[in-house]
Every structure is written in structure tokens, then in C-alpha cells.
N, C-alpha and C positions, 0 to 999 in steps of 0.2 A: 732417363736412363733405363735400359732393360733390366728386366729380372734376371740374374744369373742362375737361380735356382727355384725350383717349385717343390713344395712339401706335400705329399700325398697321405692322407689319414684314412684309416678304416677301423671302425670300432664293432665288435660283436657285443650284442647285449642279450638279456634273458628275455627281453619282449620290446614292446614299442613305448612303454609309458615312462616318461622321465621321472616320475615320482615313485614308482615300484619297482622298476627293472634296474638290473645291475649290469655294468660293464664287466665282460669276461674274457675279452682278447682285444689287444691293440696292435695294429699293424701300421707302420709308417715307411714311407720310401722318400729319399731326398734324391731329386732328378735335377741334373744339369740341363738347361735349355740351350739347345744348339740347332741352329738352321730349322727352327720350327718342329723339332723333335726332343723328346724327354729322354735323357740317357741317365739310367739309375746310376747312384753312385754309392749309396749308403742305405741300408734297410734294417729294420728292427720288428720283430713280431714275438709277441709272448702271450700266453694264456694268463689272465689275472684272477686271482682268488677273490671274490666278494668277502666282506667282512664277516658274513653269516652265510656259510655255504648251505646250512640246513634250509634257511629262508628260500633260496633259489633252486634247491634240489628238485622240487616238485614241478618247476617251470622249465628246466633246462631238460629238453628232450633230445637234443643233438640231432634232430631230423633236418634242421636247416644248416647249423654251423658244425656239426659232428663233434661238438665239445661235450664231454660227459661230465657227470658229477664226480667221479673219481678224478679226473684230469683237474678239476677246480679245487679238490682238496690238496692236490699236490703243487698246486701252482703258488708263486710268490704273491703277496699283497701288493697292491699298487705303490705303496710307500717304497717298496724295495726296487720296483723297476722304474720308478719316476725319474731318477737322475740320469739313466742311460737315455731314456726317452726324451728329456729335455735336452740332452747333448746332441742329439740327432736333429732336433728341432733348430736349435741354435747354431748348428754348423752350416745352416743355409745363409747365414749373415756373414757379409764380407767385411763389414764394419759396424760400429755402435749405432749407425743411424739407418742401416738397412731395415726394411720391412719384410715381414715373412708372409708369402701367399700360401694359404692353407686351403686346401682343396679336399 
């Protein structure tokens, strides 16, 4: 059975270490697959405040992702955005047995 949807995910972080760096932006797009083309149907993007903004203030330069420390202080915590993010992911399923292709 062909996949009806594909889910594209992009994360911005404060660096490249999975031990010390934090996620500071989440973007996701649900696309319908139609004749070898991806048709965007739903998207969600948000800046995410790390638990300790002071910890990442020195490393967030904004030179790559244009996210400033001030933007992080005003952003919601991951716990606040997770339910909507999960709804977009699960909307790719057409029934309980569907798998989700995450790219």
C-alpha cells in the first residue's frame, strides 16, 4: 500500500552536540503524496524555550538561524507546544495501523 502522507521535520538547535545543545525551533509539514509530488496540507512552526535560557544565551548567536535570546525568553516551553505538534504528526495516519514516514 502506498503512503498517503509524508511528514517533514526540521529542528533548529543551539549547536551540534546531543548532550549539551538544546532544541530551540520545531518546524513540521504534513504533505500528501500525489503523482510523485508532495502537496503541503498542514504545517506547524514554533520557537521553543529551553528550560534554562541563561544556559544557552551565550551559544545562541542567531548567525545561522536568526533566533535571538530575547525570542527564546518569550517562547513557550516544549511541553506547551507538544500537543499541537503531536496532532500534526498523528494526522498523517489514516487508521491505527498506519506507519508514519518521518523525514
